[in-house]
Short mmCIF file of the C-alpha atoms (twelve columns), coordinates in Angstrom:
data_MODEL
# 
_entry.id   MODEL 
# 
loop_
_atom_site.group_PDB 
_atom_site.id 
_atom_site.type_symbol 
_atom_site.label_atom_id 
_atom_site.label_alt_id 
_atom_site.label_comp_id 
_atom_site.label_asym_id 
_atom_site.label_seq_id 
_atom_site.Cartn_x 
_atom_site.Cartn_y 
_atom_site.Cartn_z 
_atom_site.pdbx_PDB_model_num 
ATOM 1  C CA . MET A 1  15.804 -20.504 26.456  1 
ATOM 2  C CA . SER A 2  15.366 -17.066 27.280  1 
ATOM 3  C CA . ALA A 3  16.218 -15.123 24.461  1 
ATOM 4  C CA . GLN A 4  13.262 -13.929 22.249  1 
ATOM 5  C CA . PRO A 5  13.670 -13.311 18.337  1 
ATOM 6  C CA . HIS A 6  13.153 -9.985  16.677  1 
ATOM 7  C CA . SER A 7  10.238 -9.421  15.269  1 
ATOM 8  C CA . VAL A 8  9.888  -7.635  12.542  1 
ATOM 9  C CA . SER A 9  8.318  -4.529  13.763  1 
ATOM 10 C CA . VAL A 10 11.780 -4.254  15.615  1 
ATOM 11 C CA . GLN A 11 13.719 -4.834  12.500  1 
ATOM 12 C CA . GLY A 12 11.104 -1.929  10.406  1 
ATOM 13 C CA . GLU A 13 11.845 0.214   13.412  1 
ATOM 14 C CA . ALA A 14 15.658 0.086   12.618  1 
ATOM 15 C CA . ILE A 15 15.323 0.521   9.329   1 
ATOM 16 C CA . ALA A 16 13.261 3.765   9.571   1 
ATOM 17 C CA . GLY A 17 16.259 5.379   11.702  1 
ATOM 18 C CA . LEU A 18 18.703 4.629   9.573   1 
ATOM 19 C CA . LEU A 19 16.281 5.855   6.864   1 
ATOM 20 C CA . ALA A 20 16.236 9.125   9.204   1 
ATOM 21 C CA . ALA A 21 19.916 9.233   9.804   1 
ATOM 22 C CA . LEU A 22 20.831 8.732   5.782   1 
ATOM 23 C CA . SER A 23 17.656 11.280  5.050   1 
ATOM 24 C CA . ILE A 24 19.393 14.188  7.442   1 
ATOM 25 C CA . PHE A 25 22.826 13.070  5.532   1 
ATOM 26 C CA . ALA A 26 21.646 13.579  2.291   1 
ATOM 27 C CA . SER A 27 19.843 16.895  3.420   1 
ATOM 28 C CA . LEU A 28 23.072 17.998  4.661   1 
ATOM 29 C CA . VAL A 29 25.518 17.154  1.922   1 
ATOM 30 C CA . ALA A 30 23.038 19.041  -0.691  1 
ATOM 31 C CA . LEU A 31 23.710 22.757  0.945   1 
ATOM 32 C CA . ALA A 32 27.057 22.104  -0.796  1 
ATOM 33 C CA . TYR A 33 25.959 19.767  -3.961  1 
ATOM 34 C CA . ARG A 34 23.018 20.332  -6.016  1 
ATOM 35 C CA . PRO A 35 20.250 21.099  -3.501  1 
ATOM 36 C CA . ALA A 36 17.857 19.905  -6.745  1 
ATOM 37 C CA . ARG A 37 18.824 16.710  -7.308  1 
ATOM 38 C CA . LEU A 38 19.762 15.126  -3.711  1 
ATOM 39 C CA . ILE A 39 16.562 16.998  -1.367  1 
ATOM 40 C CA . PRO A 40 14.097 15.512  -2.901  1 
ATOM 41 C CA . VAL A 41 15.620 12.404  -2.411  1 
ATOM 42 C CA . ALA A 42 16.465 12.958  1.116   1 
ATOM 43 C CA . LEU A 43 12.481 14.009  1.429   1 
ATOM 44 C CA . LEU A 44 11.562 11.166  0.380   1 
ATOM 45 C CA . LEU A 45 13.823 9.079   2.343   1 
ATOM 46 C CA . GLY A 46 12.361 10.833  5.574   1 
ATOM 47 C CA . LEU A 47 8.736  10.158  4.796   1 
ATOM 48 C CA . LEU A 48 9.236  6.748   4.289   1 
ATOM 49 C CA . ALA A 49 11.318 6.481   7.919   1 
ATOM 50 C CA . ALA A 50 8.098  8.547   9.196   1 
ATOM 51 C CA . ALA A 51 4.999  6.065   7.430   1 
ATOM 52 C CA . ILE A 52 7.298  3.305   8.840   1 
ATOM 53 C CA . GLY A 53 7.341  5.132   12.366  1 
ATOM 54 C CA . GLY A 54 8.354  3.269   15.418  1 
ATOM 55 C CA . ARG A 55 10.364 4.291   17.923  1 
ATOM 56 C CA . HIS A 56 12.220 6.850   15.164  1 
ATOM 57 C CA . ARG A 57 9.405  8.567   14.604  1 
ATOM 58 C CA . ARG A 58 10.746 12.054  16.622  1 
ATOM 59 C CA . LEU A 59 13.969 11.151  14.160  1 
ATOM 60 C CA . ALA A 60 12.231 11.146  11.130  1 
ATOM 61 C CA . GLY A 61 10.482 14.014  11.493  1 
ATOM 62 C CA . LEU A 62 13.582 15.798  12.508  1 
ATOM 63 C CA . ALA A 63 14.912 14.331  9.099   1 
ATOM 64 C CA . ILE A 64 11.849 15.931  7.294   1 
ATOM 65 C CA . ALA A 65 12.263 19.433  9.417   1 
ATOM 66 C CA . VAL A 66 16.024 19.295  8.365   1 
ATOM 67 C CA . GLY A 67 15.293 18.541  4.809   1 
ATOM 68 C CA . ALA A 68 12.681 21.542  4.369   1 
ATOM 69 C CA . VAL A 69 15.112 23.894  5.933   1 
ATOM 70 C CA . CYS A 70 18.538 23.009  3.496   1 
ATOM 71 C CA . PHE A 71 16.024 22.792  0.583   1 
ATOM 72 C CA . VAL A 72 15.437 26.577  1.163   1 
ATOM 73 C CA . VAL A 73 18.740 27.675  2.240   1 
ATOM 74 C CA . GLY A 74 20.828 25.216  -0.143  1 
ATOM 75 C CA . MET A 75 18.842 26.738  -3.354  1 
ATOM 76 C CA . ALA A 76 19.523 30.258  -1.781  1 
ATOM 77 C CA . LEU A 77 23.283 29.632  -1.740  1 
ATOM 78 C CA . ALA A 78 23.379 27.760  -5.340  1 
ATOM 79 C CA . VAL A 79 21.671 31.011  -6.910  1 
ATOM 80 C CA . LEU A 80 23.527 33.375  -4.612  1 
ATOM 81 C CA . THR A 81 27.034 31.776  -5.486  1 
ATOM 82 C CA . ASP A 82 25.869 30.668  -8.910  1 
ATOM 83 C CA . HIS A 83 26.290 27.020  -8.568  1 
ATOM 84 C CA . PRO A 84 24.403 24.816  -10.591 1 
ATOM 85 C CA . LEU A 85 20.680 23.344  -8.951  1 
ATOM 86 C CA . TYR A 86 20.718 20.073  -10.300 1 
# 
């Protein structure tokens, strides 16, 4: 048979990609809903995806950058519009 079982690293890379995508999604949602509550979780997901590494290293880096930008913008928007921070 020519089929090879997937190694643990391939599965870990897939999980890293999903975590990075979830981090970006959570960061963008936090712009509209309680940035001080969601963005730290999103940054932790991005850091975890970066620690796993693999082929989604750049996506994890992008997730961390998006989280940092969304933190600044989300906190500024929450203060300017009198929305709750957490």
